C-alpha positions in Angstrom: 28.7 -69.0 26.6 25.0 -68.3 26.9 23.3 -65.5 25.0 20.3 -63.5 26.3 21.2 -64.7 29.8 20.6 -61.6 32.0 17.1 -63.0 33.0 14.6 -65.7 32.4 15.5 -69.0 30.8 18.9 -67.9 29.7 19.9 -67.1 33.2 18.5 -70.4 34.4 20.7 -72.2 31.9 23.7 -70.2 33.0 22.9 -71.1 36.6 22.7 -74.8 35.8 26.0 -74.7 33.9 27.7 -72.9 36.8 26.3 -75.5 39.2 28.0 -78.2 37.1 31.3 -76.5 37.4 31.5 -74.6 34.1 33.2 -71.2 33.5 30.5 -69.1 31.9 30.3 -66.0 29.7 26.8 -64.5 29.5 25.7 -61.7 27.2 22.7 -59.5 26.8 21.8 -56.1 25.5 20.9 -54.4 28.9 24.0 -53.6 31.0 22.2 -53.2 34.4 20.4 -56.5 34.2 23.6 -58.2 32.9 25.7 -56.9 35.8 23.1 -58.2 38.3 23.1 -61.6 36.6 26.9 -61.8 36.8 26.8 -60.9 40.4 24.1 -63.5 41.1 26.0 -66.3 39.3 29.2 -65.4 41.0 27.6 -65.6 44.4 26.7 -69.3 43.8 30.0 -70.3 42.0 33.0 -71.8 43.7 36.0 -69.5 44.0 37.8 -71.1 41.2 35.1 -70.6 38.7 35.1 -67.6 36.2 31.9 -65.8 35.5 32.0 -63.0 33.0 29.4 -60.8 31.2 29.5 -58.8 28.0 26.9 -56.3 26.7 26.2 -57.5 23.1 23.6 -57.5 20.4 23.9 -61.0 18.9 22.3 -59.8 15.6 25.4 -57.7 15.1 28.3 -59.6 13.5 30.8 -57.4 15.2 29.2 -58.0 18.6 28.9 -61.7 18.1 32.6 -61.9 17.2 33.6 -59.7 20.1 31.7 -61.7 22.8 32.9 -65.0 21.5 36.5 -63.8 21.4 36.1 -62.4 25.0 35.0 -65.9 26.1 38.0 -67.5 24.3 40.4 -65.0 25.8 39.0 -65.4 29.3 38.7 -69.2 29.4 41.3 -70.3 26.8 38.7 -71.7 24.5 35.0 -72.2 24.0 33.4 -75.6 24.5 29.7 -74.8 24.8 27.5 -72.3 23.0 23.8 -71.9 24.0 22.0 -69.6 21.7 19.1 -68.4 23.8 18.7 -64.8 22.9 15.3 -64.3 21.3 12.1 -62.1 21.0 8.5 -62.7 20.1 8.5 -59.8 17.7 5.4 -58.0 16.6 2.0 -59.5 17.4 -1.0 -59.2 15.1 -2.0 -60.1 11.6 1.0 -60.4 9.3 -0.3 -57.7 7.0 -0.8 -55.2 9.8 2.4 -55.5 12.0 5.3 -53.1 11.7 7.6 -54.5 9.0 10.8 -53.2 10.7 9.8 -55.0 13.9 9.1 -58.2 11.9 12.6 -58.1 10.3 14.1 -57.2 13.6 12.7 -60.4 15.2 14.2 -62.5 12.5 17.5 -60.7 12.9 17.7 -61.5 16.6 16.2 -65.0 16.6 17.7 -66.4 13.4 20.6 -64.2 12.4 21.8 -63.9 16.0 22.0 -67.7 16.3 23.8 -68.0 13.0 26.3 -65.2 13.7 27.2 -66.6 17.1 27.8 -70.1 15.6 29.9 -68.6 12.8 32.0 -66.8 15.4 32.4 -69.9 17.7 33.0 -72.6 15.1 36.6 -71.8 14.2 37.6 -72.1 17.9 35.6 -75.4 18.3 37.1 -76.8 15.1 40.6 -76.0 16.3 39.8 -77.8 19.6 38.2 -80.7 17.8 35.1 -80.6 20.0 32.2 -78.5 20.9 28.5 -78.4 21.8 26.0 -76.0 20.3 22.4 -75.7 21.7 19.9 -73.5 19.9 16.6 -72.5 21.4 13.6 -73.1 19.2 10.4 -73.3 21.1 6.8 -74.2 20.1 6.8 -71.7 17.3 8.9 -74.1 15.2 6.6 -77.1 15.2 3.1 -75.7 14.7 1.5 -72.6 13.1 1.4 -69.6 15.4 -1.1 -67.1 14.0 -0.4 -63.4 14.7 3.2 -64.2 15.7 4.5 -65.0 12.3 8.0 -63.5 12.7 8.6 -65.6 15.8 7.2 -68.8 14.2 9.1 -68.4 11.0 12.4 -67.5 12.6 12.2 -70.4 15.1 11.4 -72.9 12.4 14.4 -71.6 10.5 16.5 -72.1 13.6 15.6 -75.8 13.6 16.4 -76.3 10.0 19.7 -74.4 10.5 20.5 -76.7 13.4 19.9 -79.8 11.3 22.0 -78.4 8.5 24.9 -77.3 10.6 24.9 -80.6 12.4 25.4 -82.4 9.1 28.2 -79.9 8.1 30.0 -80.7 11.4 29.3 -84.4 11.7 33.0 -85.3 11.4 34.3 -82.4 13.4 33.4 -83.6 16.9 30.8 -80.8 17.3 27.2 -81.6 18.2 24.4 -79.2 17.3 20.9 -79.6 18.7 17.8 -77.5 19.2 15.7 -77.3 22.4 12.1 -76.6 23.0 12.0 -75.7 26.7 8.2 -75.8 27.1 5.7 -73.0 27.8 7.7 -70.8 30.2 6.5 -68.0 32.5 9.0 -65.4 31.4 8.9 -61.9 30.1 7.8 -63.2 26.7 4.6 -64.5 28.3 4.1 -61.1 29.9 4.4 -59.5 26.5 1.7 -61.7 25.2 -0.7 -60.9 28.0 0.1 -57.2 27.7 -0.7 -57.3 23.9 -4.1 -58.7 24.7 -6.5 -61.0 22.7 -7.1 -58.5 19.9 -3.4 -58.7 18.9 -2.5 -62.4 19.7 -5.9 -64.0 19.2 -8.5 -65.0 21.8 -7.4 -68.7 21.8 -3.7 -68.0 22.3 -4.4 -65.3 24.9 -6.6 -67.7 26.9 -4.0 -70.4 26.8 -1.4 -67.9 27.9 -3.5 -66.7 30.8 -4.0 -70.2 32.0 -0.3 -70.8 31.7 0.4 -67.8 33.8 -2.1 -69.0 36.5 -0.7 -72.6 36.4 2.9 -71.6 36.6 4.1 -72.9 33.2 6.9 -75.4 32.5 9.7 -75.4 35.1 12.7 -73.4 34.0 14.9 -76.0 35.6 13.6 -78.8 33.3 14.7 -77.0 30.1 18.0 -75.9 31.7 18.7 -79.5 32.6 18.2 -80.5 29.0 20.7 -77.8 27.9 23.2 -79.1 30.4 22.7 -82.6 29.1 23.3 -81.5 25.5 26.4 -79.6 26.6 27.9 -82.6 28.4 29.8 -85.7 27.3 26.7 -87.8 28.0 25.2 -86.6 24.8 28.3 -87.1 22.6 27.2 -88.1 19.1 23.6 -86.9 19.5 23.3 -84.2 16.9 20.8 -82.5 14.5 17.8 -83.1 16.8 15.0 -81.0 18.2 14.2 -82.1 21.7 11.4 -81.1 24.0 12.4 -80.7 27.6 8.9 -81.5 28.8 7.7 -84.3 26.5 10.8 -86.2 25.3 12.7 -88.9 27.3 16.0 -87.2 26.7 17.6 -88.6 29.9 17.5 -92.1 28.2 19.0 -90.9 24.9 22.5 -92.2 25.5 21.0 -95.7 25.7 19.1 -95.2 22.5 21.9 -93.8 20.3 21.8 -96.8 18.0 18.0 -96.5 17.5 18.3 -92.8 16.7 21.3 -93.1 14.3 20.2 -92.8 10.7 16.6 -92.0 11.5 14.6 -88.7 11.3 13.3 -89.0 14.8 13.1 -85.6 16.5 13.5 -83.7 13.3 11.2 -81.5 11.2 10.0 -83.3 8.1 7.3 -83.0 5.4 4.2 -85.2 6.0 3.0 -87.2 3.0 -0.3 -89.1 2.6 1.1 -92.5 3.4 2.3 -91.1 6.8 -1.3 -90.7 7.7 -2.6 -94.0 6.3 -3.7 -92.6 3.0 -3.0 -94.5 -0.3 -3.2 -91.5 -2.6 -0.4 -89.1 -3.5 
């Protein structure tokens, strides 16, 4: 199951999963775009593959439960959950943006991720296996002025990922977060439309350059999601991985080196980490 998969990166992930032979349930809020995505995925799938779509708002507990149950009913179980649905939310100084929009972004980005996990986990626990991939993005690892709802919610998604991974460490369920890179999707278009007065001149200029350069390949991030959904990543859990910068293809060979470390996690930096003797 892939959320927010009627377009952009979510659709690229669904395409990559279908190409690997998976049955896929996608969901999104817009019915027309969702139907088009299902048709597109079905056109590339082998005849024995099952591709389904469900209109759903993942920030609604009822919708999250409904779409997960639809996947279980259609496929006989749910092995993989990719929580991709997300929005940038309001852009501008924190004290000026619409509060309802700020809250709404957190509801979709964070609550939507948690609710889908809550709905899926009983089924995965019964099966004794499962893979959960949560989308984080650059907003989780560095300040993102004028996009505080997005930054705060994505940082929360990463800490939720780490926490859930520990809860499920003995249940055969791996939980990881993915930063797919700077993608040229509708979110970038929203930044450019907002303009430098709302998002800041520096971020706007970087976004404009990204638009011109083409951004990170959707396929690279989708391939990382497929890896984390596969048996090749068994035991790799509680990590935030960058599709562009991290050598994730080699991770199966580095399992022993990663075990028991805080590599690829979010942690507080103290003075000694930067060569300082005080503190």
